[in-house]
PASEBA-1860 file (N, C-alpha, C; in nm, 3 decimals):
! residues 321
1> MQWTSPLP> -1.192/0.516/0.903/-1.071/0.578/0.850/-0.947/0.512/0.913 ~ -0.847/0.487/0.833/-0.732/0.415/0.882/-0.630/0.511/0.941 ~ -0.543/0.460/1.029/-0.448/0.537/1.108/-0.314/0.544/1.037 ~ -0.256/0.662/1.030/-0.122/0.676/0.973/-0.042/0.771/1.060 ~ 0.087/0.784/1.029/0.173/0.872/1.106/0.140/1.017/1.076 ~ 0.162/1.113/1.172/0.130/1.253/1.151/0.213/1.315/1.040 ~ 0.159/1.415/0.975/0.227/1.485/0.867/0.329/1.583/0.922 ~ 0.444/1.596/0.854/0.546/1.689/0.901/0.498/1.832/0.905
9> FVYLLFLL> 0.426/1.877/0.801/0.384/2.017/0.802/0.280/2.043/0.910 ~ 0.201/1.941/0.945/0.108/1.956/1.057/0.186/1.964/1.187 ~ 0.292/1.880/1.196/0.380/1.887/1.313/0.437/2.027/1.328 ~ 0.490/2.080/1.218/0.553/2.212/1.222/0.452/2.317/1.263 ~ 0.333/2.308/1.205/0.228/2.405/1.239/0.193/2.397/1.386 ~ 0.176/2.274/1.435/0.138/2.256/1.575/0.250/2.296/1.671 ~ 0.374/2.273/1.632/0.485/2.310/1.719/0.498/2.461/1.734 ~ 0.463/2.532/1.628/0.474/2.678/1.633/0.356/2.743/1.702
17> LPFFRGQN> 0.239/2.677/1.697/0.119/2.739/1.750/0.128/2.776/1.898 ~ 0.185/2.691/1.986/0.186/2.728/2.128/0.261/2.856/2.159 ~ 0.350/2.901/2.068/0.429/3.020/2.095/0.360/3.149/2.049 ~ 0.244/3.134/1.989/0.173/3.251/1.941/0.032/3.253/1.996 ~ -0.021/3.370/2.010/-0.160/3.387/2.049/-0.245/3.401/1.925 ~ -0.362/3.343/1.929/-0.454/3.354/1.817/-0.520/3.491/1.816 ~ -0.614/3.505/1.726/-0.687/3.630/1.720/-0.768/3.650/1.847 ~ -0.784/3.777/1.886/-0.861/3.813/2.005/-0.803/3.750/2.131
25> GEENKITD> -0.670/3.736/2.134/-0.606/3.684/2.255/-0.623/3.535/2.275 ~ -0.657/3.459/2.173/-0.674/3.315/2.188/-0.539/3.248/2.211 ~ -0.539/3.143/2.293/-0.420/3.063/2.314/-0.438/2.929/2.243 ~ -0.334/2.887/2.172/-0.343/2.766/2.091/-0.286/2.645/2.166 ~ -0.357/2.533/2.158/-0.311/2.408/2.218/-0.335/2.295/2.118 ~ -0.274/2.178/2.147/-0.290/2.061/2.064/-0.351/1.950/2.148 ~ -0.457/1.888/2.097/-0.523/1.780/2.171/-0.509/1.646/2.102 ~ -0.472/1.644/1.974/-0.465/1.517/1.900/-0.361/1.529/1.789
33> WSTDIISV> -0.260/1.438/1.791/-0.154/1.442/1.692/-0.188/1.358/1.569 ~ -0.295/1.283/1.574/-0.320/1.183/1.471/-0.360/1.246/1.338 ~ -0.332/1.171/1.231/-0.367/1.213/1.095/-0.424/1.094/1.021 ~ -0.535/1.115/0.952/-0.596/1.011/0.869/-0.581/1.049/0.723 ~ -0.585/0.947/0.636/-0.588/0.969/0.491/-0.711/0.899/0.436 ~ -0.794/0.973/0.364/-0.913/0.917/0.301/-0.897/0.929/0.150 ~ -0.910/0.817/0.080/-0.900/0.815/-0.066/-1.033/0.768/-0.124 ~ -1.098/0.856/-0.202/-1.229/0.824/-0.260/-1.233/0.871/-0.404
41> WEGDTINL> -1.335/0.824/-0.477/-1.359/0.869/-0.613/-1.454/0.988/-0.613 ~ -1.443/1.070/-0.715/-1.531/1.185/-0.729/-1.677/1.138/-0.734 ~ -1.762/1.203/-0.652/-1.903/1.165/-0.644/-1.936/1.079/-0.524 ~ -1.833/1.030/-0.452/-1.857/0.946/-0.334/-1.900/1.030/-0.214 ~ -1.932/0.962/-0.104/-1.971/1.026/0.022/-1.867/0.994/0.129 ~ -1.832/1.094/0.209/-1.732/1.074/0.314/-1.789/1.121/0.448 ~ -1.731/1.068/0.554/-1.764/1.112/0.691/-1.637/1.163/0.759 ~ -1.642/1.282/0.814/-1.532/1.340/0.890/-1.578/1.359/1.034
49> TCSKNSSE> -1.503/1.306/1.128/-1.544/1.309/1.269/-1.446/1.391/1.351 ~ -1.499/1.487/1.425/-1.420/1.569/1.517/-1.463/1.537/1.661 ~ -1.367/1.506/1.746/-1.398/1.481/1.886/-1.413/1.614/1.960 ~ -1.512/1.622/2.048/-1.539/1.746/2.122/-1.493/1.731/2.267 ~ -1.477/1.846/2.332/-1.439/1.846/2.473/-1.555/1.806/2.564 ~ -1.675/1.848/2.522/-1.797/1.821/2.601/-1.783/1.870/2.744 ~ -1.727/1.988/2.761/-1.715/2.047/2.894/-1.795/2.176/2.898 ~ -1.815/2.227/3.018/-1.893/2.350/3.033/-1.820/2.471/2.977
57> NEVGTQLR> -1.688/2.455/2.952/-1.610/2.566/2.897/-1.609/2.568/2.745 ~ -1.666/2.467/2.684/-1.664/2.458/2.538/-1.753/2.566/2.475 ~ -1.702/2.626/2.369/-1.777/2.729/2.297/-1.824/2.677/2.162 ~ -1.740/2.601/2.093/-1.778/2.549/1.962/-1.671/2.460/1.903 ~ -1.708/2.392/1.795/-1.617/2.303/1.722/-1.621/2.340/1.574 ~ -1.504/2.343/1.513/-1.493/2.387/1.375/-1.418/2.284/1.290 ~ -1.464/2.266/1.165/-1.390/2.188/1.066/-1.343/2.284/0.959 ~ -1.210/2.287/0.936/-1.153/2.385/0.845/-1.057/2.317/0.749
65> IRAPPTNI> -1.051/2.366/0.624/-0.950/2.318/0.531/-0.829/2.409/0.541 ~ -0.712/2.351/0.508/-0.587/2.424/0.533/-0.545/2.517/0.420 ~ -0.568/2.476/0.294/-0.517/2.556/0.183/-0.622/2.574/0.075 ~ -0.673/2.701/0.061/-0.654/2.815/0.152/-0.741/2.797/0.276 ~ -0.707/2.860/0.388/-0.786/2.844/0.511/-0.932/2.883/0.491 ~ -1.020/2.784/0.506/-1.163/2.807/0.485/-1.242/2.730/0.589 ~ -1.337/2.794/0.652/-1.422/2.728/0.750/-1.534/2.651/0.679 ~ -1.534/2.520/0.695/-1.638/2.437/0.632/-1.765/2.438/0.716
73> IYFSTKYA> -1.749/2.414/0.845/-1.864/2.413/0.935/-1.819/2.455/1.074 ~ -1.902/2.534/1.140/-1.875/2.572/1.278/-1.999/2.543/1.360 ~ -1.984/2.453/1.458/-2.096/2.415/1.543/-2.080/2.483/1.678 ~ -2.170/2.576/1.709/-2.165/2.652/1.833/-2.258/2.591/1.937 ~ -2.221/2.607/2.064/-2.305/2.557/2.173/-2.423/2.650/2.200 ~ -2.420/2.772/2.144/-2.526/2.870/2.171/-2.603/2.911/2.047 ~ -2.537/2.902/1.929/-2.602/2.954/1.809/-2.619/2.843/1.705 ~ -2.693/2.874/1.602/-2.716/2.778/1.494/-2.584/2.752/1.421
81> PYIDPAFA> -2.562/2.629/1.373/-2.435/2.597/1.306/-2.419/2.673/1.175 ~ -2.295/2.705/1.143/-2.262/2.772/1.017/-2.201/2.670/0.922 ~ -2.248/2.668/0.797/-2.193/2.578/0.695/-2.155/2.662/0.575 ~ -2.036/2.641/0.523/-1.989/2.716/0.407/-2.084/2.695/0.290 ~ -2.121/2.802/0.218/-2.217/2.789/0.107/-2.176/2.686/0.003 ~ -2.044/2.667/-0.019/-1.999/2.571/-0.119/-2.030/2.427/-0.077 ~ -2.054/2.406/0.055/-2.083/2.272/0.105/-2.226/2.259/0.156 ~ -2.300/2.369/0.160/-2.430/2.370/0.227/-2.528/2.269/0.169
89> NRTKYLNE> -2.533/2.255/0.037/-2.632/2.167/-0.026/-2.593/2.019/-0.021 ~ -2.473/1.988/0.021/-2.430/1.848/0.022/-2.361/1.808/0.152 ~ -2.385/1.885/0.257/-2.323/1.856/0.386/-2.429/1.843/0.495 ~ -2.414/1.738/0.576/-2.499/1.719/0.693/-2.409/1.692/0.813 ~ -2.461/1.711/0.932/-2.380/1.686/1.051/-2.464/1.612/1.155 ~ -2.395/1.542/1.242/-2.458/1.470/1.353/-2.379/1.501/1.479 ~ -2.442/1.577/1.567/-2.380/1.615/1.694/-2.431/1.520/1.802 ~ -2.349/1.423/1.835/-2.394/1.320/1.927/-2.281/1.283/2.022
97> GTNLTITV> -2.307/1.296/2.152/-2.208/1.260/2.252/-2.084/1.348/2.242 ~ -1.969/1.283/2.235/-1.841/1.356/2.230/-1.790/1.373/2.087 ~ -1.873/1.336/1.989/-1.829/1.344/1.850/-1.921/1.434/1.767 ~ -1.860/1.507/1.676/-1.932/1.583/1.575/-1.895/1.522/1.440 ~ -1.990/1.453/1.376/-1.966/1.384/1.250/-2.024/1.465/1.135 ~ -1.938/1.501/1.039/-1.980/1.579/0.923/-1.981/1.485/0.802 ~ -2.093/1.476/0.734/-2.107/1.393/0.615/-2.112/1.482/0.492 ~ -2.023/1.457/0.397/-2.018/1.535/0.273/-2.053/1.443/0.157
105> HNVQKSDS> -2.158/1.476/0.084/-2.202/1.398/-0.030/-2.142/1.454/-0.160 ~ -2.134/1.368/-0.261/-2.091/1.409/-0.395/-1.962/1.491/-0.390 ~ -1.858/1.432/-0.331/-1.730/1.503/-0.319/-1.673/1.530/-0.458 ~ -1.605/1.643/-0.471/-1.549/1.686/-0.598/-1.396/1.685/-0.591 ~ -1.336/1.692/-0.708/-1.190/1.698/-0.715/-1.137/1.814/-0.634 ~ -1.209/1.927/-0.634/-1.165/2.045/-0.561/-1.173/2.028/-0.410 ~ -1.242/1.923/-0.364/-1.252/1.898/-0.219/-1.125/1.836/-0.163 ~ -1.034/1.790/-0.250/-0.907/1.734/-0.202/-0.833/1.841/-0.123
113> NIYLCIHY> -0.803/1.811/0.002/-0.738/1.910/0.088/-0.700/1.845/0.220 ~ -0.646/1.927/0.310/-0.615/1.884/0.446/-0.718/1.947/0.538 ~ -0.792/1.865/0.609/-0.901/1.911/0.695/-0.856/1.904/0.841 ~ -0.883/2.011/0.915/-0.841/2.023/1.055/-0.963/2.040/1.145 ~ -0.964/1.967/1.257/-1.066/1.986/1.360/-1.012/2.085/1.464 ~ -1.091/2.187/1.495/-1.049/2.290/1.591/-1.159/2.307/1.695 ~ -1.119/2.312/1.822/-1.213/2.329/1.932/-1.188/2.464/2.001 ~ -1.295/2.532/2.037/-1.286/2.662/2.104/-1.347/2.650/2.243
121> SVVNERHF> -1.280/2.713/2.339/-1.330/2.712/2.477/-1.289/2.842/2.546 ~ -1.357/2.872/2.656/-1.329/2.992/2.735/-1.314/2.951/2.880 ~ -1.198/2.986/2.940/-1.172/2.956/3.081/-1.125/3.085/3.146 ~ -1.202/3.131/3.245/-1.169/3.255/3.317/-1.148/3.371/3.217 ~ -1.242/3.379/3.123/-1.244/3.484/3.021/-1.123/3.478/2.927 ~ -1.053/3.368/2.928/-0.942/3.348/2.835/-0.986/3.249/2.727 ~ -0.962/3.285/2.602/-1.007/3.203/2.491/-0.895/3.105/2.450 ~ -0.936/2.980/2.427/-0.842/2.876/2.388/-0.885/2.814/2.255
129> KEFGKAVI> -0.787/2.792/2.171/-0.811/2.721/2.044/-0.730/2.592/2.048 ~ -0.798/2.479/2.038/-0.733/2.349/2.047/-0.742/2.277/1.912 ~ -0.626/2.239/1.859/-0.621/2.170/1.731/-0.629/2.019/1.754 ~ -0.724/1.956/1.685/-0.742/1.812/1.699/-0.691/1.737/1.578 ~ -0.764/1.633/1.539/-0.721/1.544/1.431/-0.715/1.616/1.297 ~ -0.616/1.576/1.215/-0.605/1.624/1.077/-0.639/1.510/0.982 ~ -0.705/1.542/0.871/-0.746/1.443/0.772/-0.702/1.489/0.633 ~ -0.629/1.402/0.562/-0.594/1.429/0.422/-0.699/1.361/0.336
137> LVVKAKSS> -0.771/1.441/0.259/-0.874/1.388/0.169/-0.821/1.390/0.026 ~ -0.818/1.273/-0.036/-0.773/1.259/-0.174/-0.893/1.216/-0.259 ~ -0.940/1.306/-0.346/-1.052/1.276/-0.435/-0.996/1.254/-0.575 ~ -1.014/1.133/-0.626/-0.959/1.096/-0.756/-1.063/1.120/-0.866 ~ -1.017/1.182/-0.974/-1.106/1.213/-1.086/-1.030/1.194/-1.216 ~ -1.104/1.196/-1.328/-1.043/1.176/-1.459/-1.006/1.308/-1.527 ~ -1.048/1.417/-1.468/-1.017/1.547/-1.529/-0.871/1.582/-1.507 ~ -0.816/1.667/-1.595/-0.676/1.705/-1.585/-0.654/1.798/-1.466
145> GVIEQSPL> -0.535/1.788/-1.405/-0.504/1.870/-1.289/-0.371/1.941/-1.306 ~ -0.313/1.985/-1.196/-0.188/2.059/-1.202/-0.068/1.968/-1.180 ~ -0.091/1.839/-1.157/0.019/1.745/-1.134/0.013/1.634/-1.239 ~ 0.124/1.612/-1.306/0.137/1.499/-1.397/0.227/1.396/-1.333 ~ 0.186/1.270/-1.343/0.261/1.163/-1.278/0.284/1.049/-1.377 ~ 0.402/0.991/-1.372/0.435/0.877/-1.457/0.530/0.784/-1.382 ~ 0.528/0.656/-1.417/0.442/0.590/-1.514/0.305/0.556/-1.453 ~ 0.211/0.512/-1.537/0.081/0.473/-1.484/0.090/0.344/-1.405
153> SVHAQQGE> 0.175/0.252/-1.449/0.194/0.125/-1.379/0.336/0.077/-1.402 ~ 0.385/-0.005/-1.311/0.519/-0.060/-1.323/0.522/-0.197/-1.256 ~ 0.586/-0.293/-1.323/0.603/-0.428/-1.270/0.750/-0.448/-1.236 ~ 0.777/-0.498/-1.119/0.915/-0.517/-1.075/0.929/-0.646/-0.998 ~ 1.050/-0.701/-1.001/1.082/-0.818/-0.921/1.131/-0.773/-0.784 ~ 1.116/-0.860/-0.688/1.161/-0.829/-0.552/1.311/-0.797/-0.554 ~ 1.347/-0.686/-0.487/1.486/-0.644/-0.483/1.523/-0.540/-0.587 ~ 1.437/-0.517/-0.688/1.466/-0.420/-0.792/1.428/-0.278/-0.749
161> SINITCVL> 1.459/-0.180/-0.835/1.430/-0.038/-0.808/1.340/0.017/-0.918 ~ 1.259/0.119/-0.882/1.171/0.185/-0.979/1.177/0.335/-0.958 ~ 1.134/0.410/-1.061/1.126/0.556/-1.054/0.982/0.602/-1.070 ~ 0.940/0.698/-0.989/0.810/0.764/-1.002/0.837/0.913/-1.019 ~ 0.780/0.972/-1.125/0.806/1.112/-1.157/0.681/1.197/-1.135 ~ 0.697/1.306/-1.061/0.588/1.403/-1.038/0.629/1.536/-1.100 ~ 0.542/1.591/-1.186/0.570/1.718/-1.252/0.457/1.815/-1.221 ~ 0.491/1.930/-1.164/0.392/2.033/-1.131/0.378/2.129/-1.248
169> KSSNEDEE> 0.255/2.159/-1.286/0.228/2.254/-1.394/0.185/2.388/-1.338 ~ 0.215/2.412/-1.211/0.178/2.538/-1.146/0.295/2.634/-1.147 ~ 0.263/2.762/-1.143/0.368/2.865/-1.141/0.397/2.913/-1.000 ~ 0.330/2.854/-0.900/0.351/2.895/-0.762/0.487/2.850/-0.711 ~ 0.536/2.920/-0.613/0.665/2.887/-0.552/0.643/2.822/-0.415 ~ 0.749/2.754/-0.367/0.749/2.693/-0.234/0.634/2.595/-0.215 ~ 0.610/2.510/-0.312/0.505/2.410/-0.298/0.551/2.298/-0.203 ~ 0.455/2.242/-0.136/0.480/2.123/-0.054/0.441/2.002/-0.138
177> IMLLRLHR> 0.535/1.916/-0.167/0.512/1.800/-0.254/0.516/1.674/-0.171 ~ 0.421/1.583/-0.196/0.413/1.458/-0.122/0.394/1.341/-0.218 ~ 0.439/1.224/-0.175/0.406/1.099/-0.242/0.328/1.015/-0.142 ~ 0.201/0.991/-0.174/0.112/0.917/-0.084/0.095/0.774/-0.133 ~ 0.080/0.686/-0.037/0.052/0.545/-0.069/-0.091/0.514/-0.027 ~ -0.171/0.461/-0.119/-0.314/0.444/-0.095/-0.354/0.297/-0.101 ~ -0.480/0.271/-0.059/-0.548/0.142/-0.074/-0.495/0.035/0.023 ~ -0.389/-0.037/-0.013/-0.345/-0.148/0.074/-0.295/-0.095/0.208
185> QLEKVLYV> -0.222/0.014/0.204/-0.169/0.075/0.326/-0.166/0.226/0.306 ~ -0.246/0.300/0.381/-0.249/0.445/0.371/-0.126/0.501/0.442 ~ -0.045/0.571/0.366/0.083/0.615/0.423/0.138/0.731/0.341 ~ 0.207/0.823/0.408/0.277/0.931/0.341/0.422/0.886/0.324 ~ 0.459/0.852/0.201/0.590/0.795/0.173/0.699/0.902/0.178 ~ 0.673/1.019/0.113/0.773/1.124/0.105/0.706/1.260/0.116 ~ 0.770/1.350/0.189/0.723/1.489/0.199/0.841/1.581/0.175 ~ 0.828/1.673/0.078/0.936/1.764/0.043/0.882/1.906/0.044
193> LSQKTTTI> 0.935/1.988/0.133/0.902/2.130/0.135/1.009/2.210/0.063 ~ 1.132/2.171/0.086/1.246/2.231/0.017/1.358/2.128/0.022 ~ 1.470/2.162/-0.036/1.582/2.068/-0.035/1.633/2.042/0.107 ~ 1.601/2.132/0.201/1.647/2.116/0.338/1.541/2.059/0.430 ~ 1.419/2.047/0.383/1.310/1.996/0.465/1.247/1.876/0.395 ~ 1.285/1.759/0.441/1.239/1.636/0.379/1.208/1.533/0.487 ~ 1.099/1.463/0.468/1.062/1.355/0.560/1.030/1.230/0.479 ~ 1.089/1.117/0.518/1.068/0.989/0.450/1.004/0.893/0.548
201> SPTFANRL> 0.907/0.818/0.501/0.837/0.720/0.584/0.935/0.614/0.634 ~ 0.919/0.568/0.760/1.006/0.461/0.811/1.000/0.334/0.726 ~ 0.889/0.311/0.657/0.878/0.192/0.573/0.983/0.193/0.463 ~ 1.018/0.313/0.413/1.114/0.324/0.303/1.246/0.387/0.349 ~ 1.273/0.383/0.478/1.399/0.436/0.529/1.515/0.359/0.465 ~ 1.615/0.432/0.416/1.732/0.375/0.349/1.697/0.307/0.216 ~ 1.572/0.324/0.169/1.532/0.263/0.042/1.477/0.367/-0.056 ~ 1.482/0.494/-0.020/1.422/0.599/-0.104/1.523/0.708/-0.131
209> EYSKQEKK> 1.530/0.748/-0.258/1.610/0.863/-0.301/1.524/0.950/-0.392 ~ 1.556/1.079/-0.398/1.480/1.166/-0.488/1.571/1.278/-0.537 ~ 1.533/1.333/-0.651/1.600/1.450/-0.706/1.494/1.549/-0.751 ~ 1.513/1.676/-0.721/1.415/1.780/-0.753/1.481/1.887/-0.836 ~ 1.425/1.910/-0.952/1.472/2.016/-1.041/1.353/2.101/-1.081 ~ 1.348/2.221/-1.027/1.238/2.314/-1.050/1.105/2.247/-1.018 ~ 1.025/2.216/-1.121/0.891/2.161/-1.097/0.886/2.009/-1.112 ~ 1.000/1.947/-1.128/1.004/1.803/-1.151/1.068/1.731/-1.033
217> LVITLHNL> 0.998/1.630/-0.983/1.046/1.551/-0.871/1.052/1.405/-0.914 ~ 1.173/1.345/-0.911/1.192/1.205/-0.947/1.224/1.127/-0.820 ~ 1.138/1.029/-0.789/1.151/0.950/-0.667/1.193/0.809/-0.704 ~ 1.298/0.759/-0.642/1.347/0.623/-0.667/1.326/0.538/-0.544 ~ 1.256/0.427/-0.562/1.234/0.330/-0.454/1.322/0.210/-0.479 ~ 1.410/0.179/-0.384/1.506/0.070/-0.398/1.459/-0.054/-0.321 ~ 1.520/-0.168/-0.359/1.501/-0.295/-0.286/1.354/-0.322/-0.257 ~ 1.272/-0.320/-0.361/1.129/-0.339/-0.345/1.096/-0.477/-0.289
225> QENDTDIY> 0.992/-0.482/-0.207/0.943/-0.607/-0.149/0.800/-0.629/-0.197 ~ 0.751/-0.752/-0.182/0.617/-0.784/-0.228/0.511/-0.699/-0.159 ~ 0.532/-0.668/-0.029/0.433/-0.587/0.043/0.440/-0.439/0.006 ~ 0.530/-0.401/-0.086/0.533/-0.263/-0.138/0.431/-0.245/-0.251 ~ 0.369/-0.353/-0.295/0.267/-0.344/-0.400/0.153/-0.255/-0.355 ~ 0.124/-0.150/-0.433/0.019/-0.055/-0.394/0.005/0.050/-0.504 ~ -0.083/0.148/-0.480/-0.099/0.263/-0.569/-0.035/0.385/-0.501 ~ 0.057/0.451/-0.573/0.130/0.565/-0.521/0.086/0.690/-0.598
233> VCAAVLKN> 0.052/0.797/-0.523/-0.005/0.917/-0.584/0.075/1.040/-0.542 ~ 0.106/1.127/-0.640/0.172/1.254/-0.611/0.067/1.357/-0.567 ~ 0.102/1.438/-0.467/0.012/1.543/-0.418/0.095/1.667/-0.386 ~ 0.028/1.782/-0.384/0.098/1.907/-0.356/0.006/2.007/-0.291 ~ 0.062/2.084/-0.200/-0.008/2.200/-0.142/0.057/2.323/-0.203 ~ -0.017/2.395/-0.285/0.037/2.511/-0.354/0.025/2.635/-0.268 ~ 0.123/2.722/-0.277/0.124/2.843/-0.196/0.005/2.931/-0.229 ~ -0.070/2.967/-0.124/-0.191/3.051/-0.138/-0.291/2.991/-0.235
241> SSFSVSES> -0.291/2.861/-0.245/-0.385/2.797/-0.337/-0.440/2.672/-0.271 ~ -0.474/2.571/-0.353/-0.543/2.453/-0.301/-0.451/2.333/-0.293 ~ -0.507/2.228/-0.237/-0.441/2.099/-0.228/-0.472/2.021/-0.355 ~ -0.371/1.981/-0.430/-0.392/1.916/-0.559/-0.332/1.776/-0.558 ~ -0.401/1.683/-0.627/-0.360/1.542/-0.629/-0.357/1.494/-0.774 ~ -0.259/1.411/-0.807/-0.254/1.350/-0.939/-0.371/1.254/-0.956 ~ -0.437/1.262/-1.073/-0.555/1.178/-1.095/-0.519/1.034/-1.127 ~ -0.405/1.012/-1.191/-0.372/0.879/-1.239/-0.307/0.792/-1.132
249> GTMVLVKG> -0.202/0.844/-1.071/-0.128/0.762/-0.977/-0.043/0.660/-1.050 ~ 0.035/0.583/-0.973/0.120/0.477/-1.029/0.091/0.347/-0.957 ~ 0.047/0.247/-1.033/0.022/0.115/-0.977/0.153/0.037/-0.978 ~ 0.202/0.001/-0.860/0.328/-0.071/-0.847/0.298/-0.215/-0.807 ~ 0.343/-0.309/-0.890/0.323/-0.452/-0.864/0.460/-0.517/-0.849 ~ 0.488/-0.569/-0.731/0.617/-0.632/-0.702/0.597/-0.783/-0.689 ~ 0.668/-0.858/-0.771/0.661/-1.004/-0.767/0.777/-1.059/-0.685 ~ 0.762/-1.187/-0.644/0.864/-1.253/-0.564/0.991/-1.275/-0.642
257> EKQTACSI> 1.095/-1.325/-0.573/1.224/-1.347/-0.635/1.215/-1.450/-0.745 ~ 1.301/-1.435/-0.848/1.305/-1.532/-0.956/1.358/-1.666/-0.905 ~ 1.299/-1.773/-0.956/1.335/-1.906/-0.910/1.427/-1.979/-1.008 ~ 1.478/-1.911/-1.113/1.557/-1.979/-1.215/1.683/-2.039/-1.158 ~ 1.760/-1.959/-1.085/1.886/-2.009/-1.029/1.862/-2.123/-0.933 ~ 1.757/-2.107/-0.853/1.726/-2.211/-0.755/1.688/-2.340/-0.826 ~ 1.609/-2.330/-0.934/1.566/-2.449/-1.005/1.684/-2.519/-1.069 ~ 1.779/-2.440/-1.128/1.895/-2.499/-1.191/1.981/-2.571/-1.089
265> SSLAIYIP> 2.002/-2.507/-0.974/2.084/-2.570/-0.871/2.019/-2.697/-0.818 ~ 1.886/-2.694/-0.803/1.817/-2.813/-0.756/1.827/-2.924/-0.859 ~ 1.816/-2.888/-0.988/1.828/-2.989/-1.093/1.968/-3.048/-1.096 ~ 2.069/-2.965/-1.073/2.206/-3.014/-1.071/2.228/-3.116/-0.959 ~ 2.157/-3.096/-0.848/2.170/-3.190/-0.737/2.104/-3.323/-0.770 ~ 1.990/-3.317/-0.839/1.913/-3.439/-0.864/1.965/-3.518/-0.984 ~ 2.043/-3.457/-1.075/2.091/-3.528/-1.193/2.174/-3.651/-1.157 ~ 2.276/-3.642/-1.066/2.351/-3.763/-1.030/2.261/-3.872/-0.970
273> IIVVALLL> 2.164/-3.830/-0.890/2.075/-3.928/-0.829/1.994/-4.000/-0.935 ~ 1.946/-3.924/-1.035/1.867/-3.984/-1.143/1.953/-4.081/-1.224 ~ 2.078/-4.040/-1.253/2.167/-4.127/-1.330/2.195/-4.257/-1.256 ~ 2.224/-4.247/-1.127/2.251/-4.367/-1.047/2.128/-4.458/-1.045 ~ 2.010/-4.397/-1.030/1.887/-4.478/-1.027/1.866/-4.550/-1.160 ~ 1.895/-4.480/-1.272/1.881/-4.544/-1.402/1.980/-4.658/-1.419 ~ 2.106/-4.638/-1.375/2.206/-4.744/-1.385/2.168/-4.865/-1.301 ~ 2.119/-4.839/-1.179/2.077/-4.949/-1.094/1.960/-5.025/-1.157
281> SALICFIL> 1.867/-4.949/-1.216/1.753/-5.014/-1.281/1.800/-5.100/-1.398 ~ 1.895/-5.048/-1.477/1.947/-5.125/-1.590/2.018/-5.251/-1.542 ~ 2.098/-5.238/-1.432/2.169/-5.353/-1.378/2.073/-5.459/-1.327 ~ 1.969/-5.414/-1.257/1.871/-5.510/-1.205/1.798/-5.579/-1.319 ~ 1.763/-5.506/-1.422/1.696/-5.567/-1.537/1.788/-5.669/-1.606 ~ 1.919/-5.637/-1.616/2.015/-5.729/-1.678/2.027/-5.857/-1.598 ~ 2.036/-5.844/-1.465/2.048/-5.963/-1.380/1.924/-6.049/-1.388 ~ 1.807/-5.985/-1.382/1.682/-6.062/-1.389/1.669/-6.131/-1.524
289> NRINKKKF> 1.713/-6.065/-1.628/1.706/-6.125/-1.761/1.795/-6.249/-1.770 ~ 1.916/-6.241/-1.714/2.008/-6.356/-1.713/1.950/-6.471/-1.634 ~ 1.889/-6.439/-1.520/1.830/-6.545/-1.437/1.716/-6.612/-1.510 ~ 1.633/-6.537/-1.577/1.520/-6.593/-1.651/1.567/-6.683/-1.765 ~ 1.673/-6.638/-1.836/1.726/-6.722/-1.944/1.781/-6.853/-1.890 ~ 1.851/-6.847/-1.777/1.910/-6.969/-1.718/1.801/-7.067/-1.678 ~ 1.696/-7.015/-1.617/1.585/-7.101/-1.577/1.517/-7.161/-1.699 ~ 1.506/-7.085/-1.806/1.441/-7.135/-1.926/1.522/-7.250/-1.988
297> VQKRKIDG> 1.654/-7.236/-1.991/1.741/-7.342/-2.046/1.732/-7.467/-1.963 ~ 1.736/-7.451/-1.831/1.728/-7.568/-1.743/1.595/-7.639/-1.760 ~ 1.488/-7.567/-1.776/1.357/-7.629/-1.791/1.349/-7.707/-1.921 ~ 1.409/-7.659/-2.027/1.407/-7.730/-2.155/1.485/-7.859/-2.145 ~ 1.597/-7.863/-2.070/1.675/-7.986/-2.053/1.595/-8.091/-1.978 ~ 1.524/-8.049/-1.873/1.445/-8.143/-1.795/1.334/-8.201/-1.879 ~ 1.269/-8.122/-1.962/1.162/-8.172/-2.048/1.216/-8.272/-2.149 ~ 1.336/-8.256/-2.204/1.395/-8.348/-2.300/1.425/-8.482/-2.239
305> VYEDMSFS> 1.478/-8.488/-2.118/1.507/-8.614/-2.047/1.379/-8.690/-2.022 ~ 1.275/-8.624/-1.985/1.148/-8.690/-1.958/1.093/-8.755/-2.083 ~ 1.106/-8.689/-2.199/1.056/-8.746/-2.324/1.136/-8.869/-2.363 ~ 1.267/-8.871/-2.346/1.349/-8.987/-2.382/1.313/-9.108/-2.298 ~ 1.290/-9.086/-2.167/1.256/-9.196/-2.078/1.121/-9.251/-2.111 ~ 1.030/-9.170/-2.151/0.897/-9.216/-2.187/0.904/-9.301/-2.312 ~ 0.984/-9.260/-2.410/0.997/-9.336/-2.535/1.062/-9.469/-2.511 ~ 1.167/-9.473/-2.425/1.237/-9.599/-2.394/1.146/-9.695/-2.324
313> SRSNTLVR> 1.061/-9.647/-2.237/0.968/-9.735/-2.164/0.870/-9.797/-2.259 ~ 0.820/-9.722/-2.356/0.726/-9.775/-2.451/0.792/-9.879/-2.542 ~ 0.917/-9.860/-2.574/0.988/-9.954/-2.661/1.008/-10.086/-2.590 ~ 1.045/-10.085/-2.465/1.064/-10.209/-2.387/0.936/-10.285/-2.377 ~ 0.825/-10.222/-2.364/0.694/-10.286/-2.351/0.660/-10.358/-2.479 ~ 0.689/-10.299/-2.596/0.656/-10.359/-2.722/0.741/-10.484/-2.746 ~ 0.865/-10.484/-2.704/0.955/-10.600/-2.726/0.903/-10.720/-2.649 ~ 0.854/-10.699/-2.523/0.807/-10.811/-2.443/0.687/-10.876/-2.509
321> N> 0.602/-10.800/-2.558/0.483/-10.858/-2.618/0.521/-10.940/-2.741
END
């Protein structure tokens, strides 16, 4: 799984947790700020790994989805592991060393969510809940969902701007809307909770604008570069509901700068050189032609003198005889 920057809503959740006690007097702590993004097709197999404390105070390790809060698997140090019935027939786990690896087969569109690793421990009869790594799982499918995204693909030249539109078909309020970047570079490009809570990836700092009207979010990416080429997907966490992802996404292909102006300027530089070379070639050909003609005339004169002398010699010989 590739490494990306932590999610803002996970940050907010983790920042608030230390100020509250969990159920049954539990105290909340944070052990890992990292967040991964996994993008797979429906029917694929994924591995989710939670790091354990491996101490004598450890009670158990849990993998939970965020929206709605559901326990997927709980591995206890004293009791048999619990697996949610919805995952029981397609989930296996490997408890080895300091890692608990959960393998989920035949992932479905509904499995798209934010997964959290949680560790439980008891110290001096005080219960502690420690939040570890978070994983965003994006399962792509062809079935229709609650998010419509356009366009399907866009071609742009380096330096140009494009628009990506996300439309929610849900009636829920206060949705968390995200634009994720997949495949070439896993990254959360934009996160919008409300007009006052927005986070933009450093990659697109000063290059991203958006406008939100009710259920429609229009994102504008400016000054595109070749390394911005990727697949961008709209996602949302619906209030008291599930994590939903657009099935289509937008394929963005950015080409290098146009070379027309450069080619014209280069040609303008070489035109005088070509003209001069042609003139010099013509001049050299003219001079060589004149020299050849002169040599030809001189050779014909020499041949004529030789013939006259030969004839005169023969005539003198005949007279003597």
